[in-house]
C-alpha positions in Angstrom: -5.4 33.7 5.1 -2.5 34.6 7.4 -0.6 31.7 9.1 1.1 32.2 12.5 4.0 29.7 12.8 5.1 29.2 16.4 8.5 27.6 16.7 9.6 26.4 20.2 13.4 26.2 20.3 15.6 24.6 22.8 19.3 24.0 22.0 18.8 23.5 18.2 21.9 25.4 16.9 22.5 22.7 14.3 19.2 23.0 12.6 17.4 26.3 13.5 19.0 28.4 10.8 18.2 26.0 8.0 14.7 25.5 9.4 14.0 29.2 9.5 15.1 29.5 5.9 12.8 26.7 4.9 9.9 28.5 6.6 10.8 31.8 5.0 10.6 30.2 1.5 7.0 28.9 1.9 4.8 31.1 -0.4 2.0 31.9 2.1 1.1 35.0 4.1 2.7 34.3 7.4 4.3 35.5 10.6 7.2 33.6 12.3 7.2 33.5 16.0 10.3 31.8 17.6 10.2 31.0 21.3 13.7 30.5 22.7 13.0 28.2 25.6 16.1 28.8 27.7 18.6 27.6 25.1 22.3 27.6 26.3 23.8 27.1 22.9 24.1 29.4 19.9 20.4 29.1 19.0 19.4 32.6 20.2 22.3 34.2 18.3 21.4 32.4 15.1 17.7 33.4 15.5 18.7 37.1 16.0 20.9 37.0 13.0 18.0 35.7 10.9 15.7 38.4 12.4 18.0 41.1 11.0 17.2 40.0 7.5 13.6 38.8 7.9 10.5 39.8 9.8 10.5 37.5 12.9 9.2 37.8 16.4 11.5 36.4 19.1 10.4 35.6 22.6 13.0 34.6 25.2 12.3 32.4 28.2 14.8 32.8 31.0 15.0 29.0 31.4 13.7 25.8 29.8 10.1 25.5 30.7 8.9 23.0 28.0 7.2 22.9 24.7 3.7 23.6 26.1 4.8 26.8 27.8 6.7 27.9 24.7 3.5 27.4 22.5 1.4 29.4 25.0 3.9 32.2 24.9 3.8 32.3 21.1 0.0 32.1 21.0 -0.3 35.2 23.2 1.3 37.3 20.4 0.1 35.5 17.3 -2.1 37.5 15.0 -2.8 35.0 12.2 -6.2 33.5 11.4 -4.5 30.0 11.6 -1.9 28.9 14.1 0.5 26.0 13.6 3.3 24.6 15.7 6.7 23.9 14.0 9.5 22.0 15.7 12.9 23.7 15.4 14.6 20.6 13.9 14.3 19.4 10.3 12.0 16.4 10.8 9.0 18.2 9.2 8.8 20.0 5.8 7.3 23.6 6.0 6.1 23.2 2.4 3.4 21.1 3.9 1.9 24.3 5.3 0.3 24.7 1.9 -2.0 21.6 1.9 -2.7 22.2 5.6 -3.9 25.7 4.9 -5.9 24.5 1.9 -8.1 22.5 4.3 -8.9 25.7 6.2 -9.4 27.8 3.0 -11.3 25.3 0.8 -13.0 22.9 3.2 -13.7 25.2 6.2 -11.8 23.1 8.7 -11.3 24.3 12.2 -8.5 21.9 13.2 -6.0 20.2 10.8 -3.3 17.7 11.8 -0.5 16.7 9.4 -0.3 12.9 9.4 3.0 11.1 8.8 1.2 7.8 8.5 -0.9 8.9 5.6 2.2 9.3 3.5 3.5 5.8 2.7 6.9 7.1 1.6 7.8 8.2 5.1 10.2 6.1 7.2 10.8 6.1 11.0 14.2 6.1 12.7 13.2 3.8 15.5 10.5 1.1 15.5 9.6 1.8 19.1 8.8 5.4 18.3 6.5 4.3 15.4 4.8 1.7 17.6 4.5 4.1 20.5 2.8 6.7 18.2 0.4 4.0 16.9 -0.5 3.1 20.4 -1.1 6.7 21.5 -3.3 7.2 18.4 -5.3 4.0 19.0 -5.9 5.0 22.6 -7.1 8.5 21.5 -9.4 6.9 19.0 -10.8 4.5 21.6 -11.3 7.1 24.2 -12.8 9.8 22.0 -14.5 7.7 19.2 -12.4 9.4 16.5 -10.4 8.1 13.5 -7.0 9.8 13.8 -4.0 8.2 12.1 -1.2 10.3 13.8 -2.0 11.9 17.2 1.6 12.7 18.2 2.4 14.6 15.0 4.1 18.0 15.4 2.0 19.6 12.7 -1.1 20.6 14.6 -2.9 23.7 13.1 -6.0 25.5 14.5 -8.2 28.4 13.6 -7.2 31.2 16.1 -10.6 31.5 17.6 -10.7 27.7 18.3 -7.3 27.3 20.0 -7.6 30.5 22.1 -10.7 29.2 23.8 -8.9 26.1 25.0 -7.3 26.3 28.4 -3.9 24.8 27.9 -2.5 23.4 31.1 0.5 21.3 30.0 4.0 22.8 30.1 5.9 20.1 28.4 5.3 17.6 25.6 2.0 16.6 27.2 0.3 19.7 26.0 -0.2 18.0 22.6 -2.4 15.1 23.7 -4.1 17.5 26.1 -5.1 19.7 23.1 -6.2 16.7 21.1 -8.4 15.5 24.0 -9.9 18.9 24.7 -10.7 19.6 21.1 -12.4 16.2 20.6 -14.2 16.6 23.9 -15.5 19.9 22.8 -16.9 18.3 19.6 -14.4 19.6 17.0 -13.5 17.3 14.1 -9.8 16.9 13.5 -9.0 16.8 9.7 -5.8 15.1 8.6 -3.6 15.6 5.6 -0.5 13.6 4.5 2.8 15.2 5.2 6.5 14.4 4.7 8.7 13.2 7.6 12.5 13.1 8.0 13.2 11.6 11.4 16.4 12.2 13.2 18.4 10.0 15.6 19.3 10.5 19.3 22.8 11.4 18.1 21.2 14.1 15.9 19.3 15.5 18.9 16.0 13.6 19.2 14.6 14.5 22.7 11.5 12.4 23.3 11.8 9.4 25.6 9.5 6.5 26.6 8.4 8.6 29.6 6.9 11.2 27.3 4.8 8.4 25.6 3.5 7.2 29.0 2.7 10.8 30.0 0.8 11.2 26.7 -1.4 8.2 27.3 -2.1 9.3 30.9 -2.9 12.8 29.6 -5.5 11.4 27.2 -7.1 9.3 29.9 -7.1 12.2 32.3 -8.9 14.6 30.0 -11.4 11.9 28.9 -12.7 11.4 32.4 -12.4 14.9 33.9 -15.0 17.6 33.6 -14.1 20.2 31.0 -14.9 23.8 30.5 -14.7 23.9 26.7 -17.8 25.2 25.0 -19.6 22.3 23.2 -19.5 22.6 19.5 -20.6 19.2 18.3 -20.8 18.9 14.6 -18.2 21.6 13.9 -15.6 20.6 11.3 
């Protein structure tokens, strides 16, 4: 089962090289798609140097559009049976692709999220980020009658035929709660697996702010109470 790994990248020169090497080492059939989202540091140069040695697809945006736009650009060229998004920092361990893929291969899942909160060994760099994530997850569970433990996780993986039928509108970080809402609204079950997490600080380049948390909550509410166009698939795993 081929995995398409979409990596949005914006000014991650300190981590993108090491991240790409970690992704390369994962022993699964895969394609690596990096979307340079208007970086003005050495990120594009580092990515191109890596591409000389390894099979990698690079998409360049002329300016910084946001994570949602970057994911959509990568999705257009992805050919794998399963699609996953990977941040360009080192907060997540690509070796967790293996248990995520197993849920598709062995259990027939359609959507799999990697949950940081199911792994009790994980720590969080800022209490407010942890509590914010818990709040967003609880609101998602309340609105959509589900039992997620980590809605804001980066590791969101989908069968290609599932994610390509979802109309993704968000351009920034809000695309993630939008996807969650639309998948749940369409009747898909989101399966979770424990993953490792190595949070970074603001000094190290953490980009999310409290505004992104507020926008995530408003996005969940918006797509709970607006009419959707997703085909109903209630009962699907």
